[in-house]
C-alpha positions as CSV (number, residue, x, y, z in Angstrom):
1,M,-38.6,10.1,-10.5
2,A,-35.5,7.4,-9.9
3,A,-36.9,3.8,-9.4
4,T,-35.4,2.2,-6.6
5,P,-32.6,0.0,-6.3
6,T,-33.3,-3.6,-6.0
7,V,-31.4,-5.0,-2.7
8,S,-29.7,-8.9,-2.8
9,A,-31.3,-11.5,-0.4
10,R,-28.5,-11.0,1.6
11,T,-28.6,-7.5,2.5
12,T,-32.2,-7.6,2.7
13,A,-31.9,-7.6,7.0
14,D,-28.7,-5.5,6.5
15,A,-31.2,-2.6,4.4
16,E,-34.0,-3.2,7.2
17,E,-31.7,-2.3,9.8
18,L,-30.1,0.7,8.5
19,A,-33.5,2.2,7.2
20,E,-34.9,1.5,10.9
21,H,-31.8,3.5,12.1
22,L,-32.2,6.6,9.4
23,T,-36.0,6.4,11.2
24,R,-34.7,7.1,14.5
25,V,-32.4,9.4,13.6
26,L,-34.8,11.3,11.7
27,E,-37.3,11.3,14.8
28,S,-34.6,12.5,16.9
29,R,-32.9,14.8,14.7
30,L,-35.8,16.2,12.6
31,F,-39.5,15.1,14.1
32,D,-39.0,15.7,17.9
33,P,-37.8,19.1,17.6
34,L,-40.5,20.0,14.9
35,E,-43.0,18.4,17.4
36,I,-41.8,20.9,20.2
37,L,-42.3,23.9,17.7
38,L,-45.4,23.0,16.2
39,D,-47.0,21.2,19.1
40,N,-47.7,17.7,17.3
41,S,-50.0,18.8,13.8
42,S,-51.3,16.4,11.5
43,Q,-49.2,17.4,8.4
44,L,-46.4,16.5,10.9
45,E,-47.5,12.8,11.1
46,Q,-48.2,12.8,7.3
47,L,-44.1,13.9,7.0
48,R,-43.0,10.8,9.2
49,R,-45.0,8.0,7.6
50,K,-43.1,9.7,4.1
51,A,-40.0,9.7,5.6
52,R,-40.4,6.1,6.9
53,R,-41.2,4.9,3.5
54,Q,-38.1,7.2,2.2
55,A,-35.6,5.3,4.7
56,D,-36.3,2.5,2.7
57,T,-35.4,4.1,-0.5
58,W,-32.4,5.6,1.4
59,A,-31.6,2.1,2.4
60,A,-31.1,0.3,-0.8
61,E,-29.4,3.5,-2.3
62,L,-26.8,3.4,0.5
63,L,-26.5,-0.7,0.4
64,G,-27.0,-1.1,-3.7
65,P,-24.8,-1.3,-6.3
66,D,-24.3,2.3,-8.0
67,D,-21.1,4.0,-5.8
68,L,-22.8,7.3,-7.5
69,L,-25.7,6.8,-5.7
70,A,-24.8,5.9,-2.7
71,T,-22.0,8.9,-2.5
72,Q,-24.6,11.3,-3.3
73,T,-27.5,10.1,-0.7
74,L,-24.7,9.8,1.9
75,I,-23.6,13.3,1.3
76,R,-27.4,15.0,1.5
77,L,-28.0,12.5,4.9
78,V,-25.2,13.6,6.8
79,S,-25.0,17.5,5.6
80,T,-28.7,17.4,6.6
81,L,-28.9,15.1,9.7
82,F,-25.5,16.3,11.5
83,P,-25.1,20.7,10.0
84,S,-22.4,22.5,11.2
85,D,-20.6,25.1,10.3
86,T,-17.1,22.9,10.7
87,A,-16.0,20.1,8.9
88,F,-18.0,16.8,9.8
89,D,-16.2,14.8,12.7
90,P,-18.7,12.6,14.1
91,P,-17.7,10.3,17.7
92,A,-15.7,7.6,17.5
93,E,-18.7,5.5,18.5
94,W,-21.1,6.9,15.5
95,W,-18.9,5.0,13.1
96,Q,-20.6,1.7,15.0
97,T,-24.3,3.0,13.8
98,P,-25.6,1.2,10.7
99,L,-25.2,5.0,9.4
100,G,-21.9,5.2,10.4
101,Q,-20.8,1.6,8.9
102,V,-22.2,2.1,5.4
103,T,-20.7,5.9,4.9
104,A,-17.3,4.0,6.4
105,R,-17.5,1.4,3.6
106,R,-18.7,3.5,0.6
107,V,-16.7,7.0,1.3
108,G,-14.3,6.5,4.3
109,H,-14.5,9.5,6.3
110,P,-15.8,12.4,4.2
111,T,-14.0,15.2,5.3
112,A,-10.4,13.0,6.3
113,A,-7.6,11.9,4.6
114,A,-6.5,10.0,8.1
115,V,-8.4,9.1,11.4
116,T,-7.2,8.4,14.9
117,Y,-6.0,5.0,15.6
118,A,-9.2,4.6,17.9
119,V,-11.3,6.3,14.5
120,A,-9.8,3.8,12.8
121,G,-10.8,1.1,15.5
122,A,-14.6,2.0,15.2
123,M,-14.5,1.9,11.5
124,L,-13.3,-1.6,11.7
125,G,-15.0,-2.9,14.6
126,M,-12.0,-3.9,16.4
127,T,-9.4,-2.1,19.4
128,R,-6.8,0.3,18.9
129,Q,-4.8,-2.5,19.2
130,G,-6.0,-4.7,16.8
131,V,-5.2,-1.5,14.0
132,H,-2.2,-1.2,15.5
133,D,-1.4,-4.8,14.7
134,L,-3.0,-4.6,11.1
135,I,-0.8,-1.7,10.3
136,R,2.6,-3.1,12.1
137,R,1.5,-6.3,9.6
138,G,0.7,-3.9,6.4
139,K,-2.4,-4.2,6.6
140,L,-3.4,-0.7,6.8
141,A,-1.2,2.5,6.2
142,K,-0.3,4.9,8.2
143,H,-0.3,8.7,7.5
144,P,2.9,10.5,7.5
145,D,1.4,13.2,9.7
146,G,0.3,10.5,12.4
147,G,-3.0,8.3,12.6
148,V,-4.4,5.6,9.3
149,T,-5.1,6.7,6.6
150,V,-9.1,6.9,5.6
151,A,-8.2,4.9,2.0
152,S,-6.5,2.1,3.8
153,V,-9.4,1.6,6.0
154,R,-12.0,2.0,3.1
155,E,-9.6,-0.5,1.3
156,R,-9.7,-2.9,4.6
157,L,-13.4,-2.8,4.7
158,R,-14.1,-3.4,1.2
159,Q,-12.2,-6.2,1.2
160,R,-14.4,-8.2,3.7
């Protein structure tokens, strides 16, 4: 078993917020449906406690210095918590969640080379007009097929 990455004092609050968010997503996507199916078994409560502890580890991995580990953790979480037969394409507001923000910083959009101005704005925490302004000033790259390149959004996030 790999050691849990350390989180600097600067990111402790971010890690706590991310772990709490992951716990809420686990509750709504996994445990609440299982509770309905299994009638609130004691084994389910044990899994809930284990998942709460695991959320701390995932948060440390996602915010830690190891890009490969963070990417692998993101892939596992997104594919498990948001399963679909189609490409992952969350609504714009998802990008403002703690998991959406760390996804934007670490990998950008996992299934798209370009996003709409609205999604780019959500990833960056600004309006579509703000995105237009950044494109006009050469701070973001327009995609040839329309929208904004995910690479430029990710680079802008990394510069912060």
